[in-house]
N, C-alpha and C positions, 0 to 999 in steps of 0.2 A: 649785221649778221642775220641771214635769212633762216627762219625755223622751217624745217621740212617735215619728215615723217616721225610719228611716235615710234620710238625704239623700244622703250620699256616702261611699264607702269607698276610702280611699287605701292606700298601701303600708304605713303604720304607724299611721294614725289613722282613726277613723270619726266622721262628723258626723251629728248628729241634730237634727231640728226640735224646738221646744218649743211651749208654749201662748202664747208671745209671739213674734209674727212678726219682731221685730227681734233675737231672741236664739237662739243655737244651743248645743248641748252638744257639746264636742269630747272624744272618748274616745281616750286613748293606749293602743295595744296593745303587746304584747311582740314583735310582728313586727319584724324587722330586715332591711332589704333593701339590696342594692348592685347596681351595674351595671344601672340602669334596671329593677330588679325581677327580673333573671335569677337572682339568688341571694337567697333568703329563708330566715331561720331564726328560731326563737323563743328569746329570751333572757330568762330569769327576772328579774323586777323592772324590766325596762327601761321598760315603760309608766309605772310609778309614778315612777321616777327622772326621766324626761323631762318628765312632767306637772308635777311639783313644781319641777324646774329651770326650766322655761319660765315657770311662774307667778312664781317669784322674780325672774327676769330682767325679765319684762314689768312687774312692779311697780316695779323699780328704774328702768326706762325711763320709765314713766308719771310717777314722782316727778321725773324730770328734764325733764318737759315734752313727752315723745314720746307722741302719740296711739296707743294700742294697743287691740286688740279685746277683751282679757281683762277680764272682769267679776268673777268670783269662782271660787275653788277649791271644787269640789263634793265630791270624793272623791279617793282615791289616784290614780285613773286618769282623772278627768273634770274639766273646767273649763267654766265658762259664758262664752260669748264673744258679741260683737256679730256680726250677720250682715253680711258685707261683700260688695260687688260687686268681685271680685278683678281686679286688673290682671294680664294674662297674661304678665308678664315678671318675672324675678328680678333683684334687685340684688345684686351681689357686690362686697364690699370686701376688698382684699388688703393686708395690712401686710408680709407676707413672701411670697416665691415658693414655691409648692407646688402639687401636683395638676396640673390641666389647664394652668395657666400655664407650668409647667416643660416639659410635653410640647409645647406650642404654640411656645414661644419658645426652648427649649433653654437656659434660664438655670439657674443652680445653685439647688437646693432650699435654702431658708432665707435666700436673699439678702434683705436688708432693702430695702423699697421706700419711697423717700422722694421725693415724698409717696406716701401710700397710693393705690392705683389703684381705679377704679370701673368696673364692667363690667355689661352687661345681657345676659340670656339668655332666650330664649323658652321658656316652660313647655310643653314638648311631648316626652313620653317617646319617642314613635315616631320623632322626629327627633333624639333624644338631646340635647335642650335646647340648640339651636345658639346661638352668640353673635350678638347683633344690636346695632344702634346706634340712636341717637335718631331718625335719619331713617326707619329701618324702623318704629319705634314710631308715628311720626306718619303715615307713608304708609299703614299698614295699620289705623290707628285704635285701636291698643292703648293709647296714652296721649297726652295733649296736652303741649305745651311746659310749661305751668304744673305739670301733674302730675309730669312728669319732673324738673323743677327741685326740686319739693318732696321727691320721693323721694330724690333725690341729696343734698339738704341734710340730710334726716333720717338717711340712711345714715351720713353723716360725723359727725353729732351723736351717733348711737348708737356709732360707733367711739370717740369721745372718752370717753364714759361707760364703755364696757365694757373698753377697753384698760387704763384705770386700775383698774377693779375686778379684773380678772384679774392685772394686774401686782402688785398688793398681795398676791395669793394665790400669788405665785411662778410665774405662768403667762404664756405669750405667746399673745395672740390673733392667730393667723397669718392667717386669713381667715374669711369667713362669708357666707352668703346670707340675703337678706331678701325677704319677699313683702309687698306692700302691696295695699290695697283701698280702696274708697270706702264710708264710712258717713255717710249723709245729706250727701253731697257733699264730705266731708273725707277727705283721704288719711290712712289709718290703718294702722299696722303689724299684720299678721295672721300666720297660720300659727303657727310656733313658733320659739323660739331655744333650742337644746339642743346637746349634743355631736354630735347627728346631722347638724346643718347648719352646723357651723363646725369649724375646726381649732384645737386647743389643744395647746401643747407646754410641758413643764416648762422653766422658765427656765434652770436649771443644767445639766440633762442632755439637753435637747431630746427627751425621751421623749414619744411621741405619746399623748395622753389623750383621743382623740376617735374618730369612726367609722372612721378609717383603720386602727384596730386590727382592725376587722371586715373591711374591704376587703382588707387585706394579710395576714390570717390570723395576727395577732400574739397573739391571745388576750387574756384579761383585759379584755374590753370593758366590761362593767357595773362591774367593780371600778374601772376608770379613771374612768368617769362618776361613780361615787359618791365617789371621791377628789376630783374637781374640785368636786362639789357641796359636800362637807364643807369644802373650803378657802375657798370664797366665802360659806359660811354658809347654804346651803339646808337647811331642816329636813326631813329625810327620815323 
């Protein structure tokens, strides 16, 4: 597959066109950002770890019947993906209280949420990704009723698959964000699933094993990512 022009450059990934109009190449860089890109650092091995982590997770989800955009692992830092028409909202599933939920509602960090919660956020860095609801999505044409229902159902199916996967590895899947798009009319999971976009805690110690180590200046970011990858069986 021939890599052609740069199509989009995000905070941590670059997207390239290919000689197939339906396929793109996603390059994972070592850039690590927080606070809507206000803090950016280079972390050695991060692009490789997240690329292989994401490919592993997406493969597991595809085997469980979740439509994903991932087609093939191309190199340490690159993956071949379907070209999606992205839905401009993020889906967030929370199994425990952490991050913005704690700040918004004043609840205790780590509180178990039963049932797990589902939230929608508009993808807009300038507005700091504000929380929205289904009425907003329909009124502004971001997603239809059917698309929203499918995204929600897939988000909870993913939760079932991944909470079990991480639990067996001695980890708690606290929360995570998902992005979906359309591929030939079908809602398909896109972007990435890595420790950059979820919270993972050690079951016994509640040690943070995700991007919060970077946000909170805890250090050992890539070491934590690699430890999680090792526990769940990602070949690095």
